[in-house]
C-alpha positions as CSV (number, residue, x, y, z in Angstrom):
1,M,0.0,0.0,0.0
2,M,1.3,3.4,-1.0
3,P,2.2,5.8,1.9
4,P,0.0,8.9,2.2
5,E,2.9,11.3,1.5
6,A,4.0,9.5,-1.6
7,G,0.4,9.4,-3.0
8,T,0.0,13.1,-2.2
9,N,3.3,14.0,-4.0
10,T,2.3,11.9,-7.0
11,E,-1.1,13.7,-7.2
12,E,0.5,17.1,-6.8
13,N,3.1,16.4,-9.6
14,T,0.3,15.1,-11.8
15,N,-1.8,18.3,-11.1
16,D,1.2,20.5,-11.8
17,K,1.9,18.7,-15.0
18,D,-1.7,19.1,-16.1
19,V,-1.8,22.8,-15.3
20,L,1.5,23.3,-17.1
21,Q,0.1,21.5,-20.2
22,V,-3.1,23.6,-20.2
23,E,-1.1,26.8,-19.9
24,N,1.2,25.7,-22.8
25,E,-1.9,24.9,-24.9
26,K,-3.3,28.3,-24.2
27,L,-0.1,30.0,-25.1
28,I,0.1,28.1,-28.4
29,E,-3.5,28.9,-29.1
30,V,-3.0,32.6,-28.4
31,D,0.2,32.7,-30.4
32,A,-1.4,30.9,-33.3
33,T,-4.3,33.4,-33.3
34,S,-1.8,36.3,-33.3
35,L,0.2,34.7,-36.1
36,S,-3.0,34.2,-38.1
37,N,-3.9,37.9,-37.7
38,N,-0.5,39.0,-38.7
39,N,-0.7,36.8,-41.8
40,D,-3.8,38.8,-42.8
41,E,-2.3,42.2,-42.2
42,R,1.3,41.8,-43.2
43,Q,3.0,40.7,-46.4
44,A,4.3,37.2,-46.7
45,N,7.9,36.6,-45.7
46,P,10.0,37.0,-48.8
47,Y,12.3,34.1,-47.8
48,K,9.4,31.6,-48.6
49,T,9.3,32.5,-52.3
50,A,13.0,33.4,-52.7
51,S,15.0,31.5,-55.3
52,F,18.2,29.6,-54.6
53,L,20.3,32.4,-56.0
54,S,18.4,35.0,-53.9
55,K,19.0,33.0,-50.8
56,L,22.7,32.4,-51.7
57,L,23.4,36.1,-52.3
58,F,20.9,37.4,-49.6
59,K,18.9,39.3,-52.2
60,W,15.5,38.4,-50.6
61,P,15.6,41.1,-47.9
62,Y,16.6,43.9,-50.3
63,K,13.1,45.2,-50.7
64,L,12.8,46.0,-47.0
65,M,16.3,47.4,-46.9
66,K,15.5,49.7,-49.8
67,V,12.5,51.0,-47.9
68,G,14.8,51.7,-44.9
69,M,17.1,53.7,-47.2
70,E,14.3,55.9,-48.3
71,R,12.5,56.5,-45.0
72,P,12.4,55.1,-41.4
73,I,10.9,51.6,-41.3
74,E,7.5,51.2,-39.7
75,E,6.0,48.1,-38.2
76,S,3.6,47.8,-41.1
77,D,6.6,47.5,-43.4
78,L,7.8,44.3,-41.7
79,P,6.8,41.1,-43.3
80,N,5.3,38.3,-41.4
81,I,7.6,35.9,-39.5
82,M,7.9,32.3,-40.8
83,Q,6.1,29.5,-39.0
84,Q,9.4,28.0,-37.8
85,D,10.4,31.3,-36.2
86,S,7.1,31.7,-34.2
87,S,7.0,31.2,-30.4
88,S,4.4,28.4,-30.7
89,H,6.6,26.4,-33.0
90,N,9.6,26.8,-30.8
91,L,7.6,25.9,-27.7
92,Q,6.5,22.7,-29.3
93,T,10.0,21.9,-30.4
94,F,11.3,22.6,-26.9
95,E,8.6,20.3,-25.4
96,K,9.5,17.6,-27.9
97,L,13.2,17.8,-27.0
98,W,12.3,17.5,-23.3
99,Q,9.9,14.6,-23.8
100,D,12.5,12.7,-25.9
101,E,15.1,13.2,-23.2
102,I,12.7,11.8,-20.6
103,R,11.9,8.8,-22.8
104,R,15.7,8.3,-23.3
105,V,16.3,8.2,-19.5
106,E,13.3,5.8,-19.0
107,T,14.7,3.5,-21.6
108,L,18.1,3.5,-19.9
109,R,16.5,2.8,-16.5
110,Q,14.5,-0.1,-17.9
111,K,17.7,-1.8,-19.1
112,L,19.2,-1.7,-15.5
113,P,18.2,-4.1,-12.7
114,N,15.5,-2.9,-10.3
115,N,18.0,-3.0,-7.4
116,S,20.7,-1.1,-9.3
117,P,21.8,2.2,-7.6
118,K,22.4,3.7,-11.0
119,R,18.7,3.9,-11.7
120,N,18.2,6.9,-9.5
121,K,21.4,8.6,-10.7
122,I,20.2,8.7,-14.3
123,K,18.2,11.8,-14.7
124,P,16.9,13.9,-17.7
125,N,19.4,16.5,-18.7
126,L,18.0,19.6,-20.5
127,H,21.5,20.9,-21.4
128,R,22.3,17.6,-23.1
129,A,19.1,17.7,-25.1
130,L,19.7,21.3,-26.2
131,A,23.3,20.7,-27.1
132,I,22.5,17.7,-29.3
133,D,19.7,19.6,-31.0
134,F,22.0,22.5,-31.6
135,L,24.6,20.3,-33.2
136,K,22.0,18.5,-35.4
137,S,20.5,21.8,-36.6
138,T,23.8,23.6,-37.3
139,W,25.9,20.7,-38.6
140,I,26.1,22.4,-42.0
141,I,28.3,25.2,-40.6
142,Q,31.2,22.7,-39.9
143,P,32.0,21.9,-43.5
144,M,31.3,25.6,-44.4
145,M,33.9,26.8,-41.9
146,F,36.3,24.1,-43.0
147,A,35.9,25.3,-46.6
148,S,36.5,28.9,-45.5
149,S,39.6,28.0,-43.5
150,T,41.0,26.1,-46.5
151,A,40.2,29.0,-48.8
152,R,42.1,31.4,-46.5
153,I,45.2,29.2,-46.6
154,V,45.0,28.9,-50.4
155,M,44.5,32.7,-50.6
156,S,47.9,33.3,-48.9
157,V,49.6,30.9,-51.2
158,A,47.9,32.4,-54.3
159,L,48.8,35.9,-53.2
160,G,52.4,35.0,-52.8
161,N,52.5,33.3,-56.2
162,L,50.7,36.2,-57.8
163,T,53.3,38.6,-56.5
164,Q,56.1,36.4,-57.7
165,S,54.4,36.2,-61.2
166,F,54.7,40.0,-61.4
167,I,58.4,39.8,-60.7
168,D,59.0,36.9,-63.2
169,K,56.5,38.5,-65.7
170,S,54.8,35.1,-65.9
171,K,51.4,34.4,-67.4
172,E,50.5,32.2,-64.4
173,G,49.5,35.4,-62.6
174,Y,46.1,35.2,-64.3
175,M,45.5,31.7,-62.8
176,W,46.6,32.8,-59.3
177,A,44.4,35.9,-59.6
178,G,41.4,33.7,-60.5
179,I,42.1,31.4,-57.6
180,L,42.4,34.4,-55.3
181,I,39.0,35.8,-56.4
182,A,37.3,32.3,-56.0
183,C,38.7,31.9,-52.5
184,N,37.4,35.4,-51.6
185,L,34.0,34.5,-52.8
186,I,34.0,31.3,-50.7
187,V,35.0,33.3,-47.6
188,L,32.4,35.9,-48.3
189,L,29.5,33.5,-48.7
190,E,30.6,31.4,-45.7
191,H,30.8,34.3,-43.4
192,H,27.2,35.6,-44.1
193,H,25.6,32.2,-44.1
194,V,27.3,30.9,-40.9
195,F,26.1,34.0,-39.1
196,Y,22.6,33.6,-40.5
197,I,22.3,29.9,-39.5
198,T,23.7,30.3,-36.0
199,W,21.9,33.5,-35.1
200,K,18.5,32.6,-36.6
């Protein structure tokens, strides 16, 4: 038979969980309503319809930037945020991460014997869940930064050879100049996209 204190704590935890779930559902509903109203009032986000080249060269926000160059930007000038940037979407993502972490811990506990002291030591870790999600969602920046670092090294070599070609009056200077330009483009694109992905 369960002791009164344990039963009371279980009921309180269940009630707290139910209250928290209701509050989260209300928040999602309010945010969804607000997002729906904004969709009716504001222009669609230009990123949705932007072409690959527009996204690559960051041309899609130019229309808003042009307005800012002509006059102060007003709230009505701002396009609607994308669904994945809304608070309701991020709240659901956060809850899914936490629930997945809880299920992971429960699975590990089930693999251990009932009398094992490690069962109580294994607890859900929010920092671990957030760190893993961050690495999964931003993995693309690792090869991008590697390409940028490689391009910077090649740039130094190309610049030295370009200078030497001027001294030797060699036609290889055109080749090294082309390599130098290509490496600069890689560094330029990597810099902007890495900042966009990590700060989004």
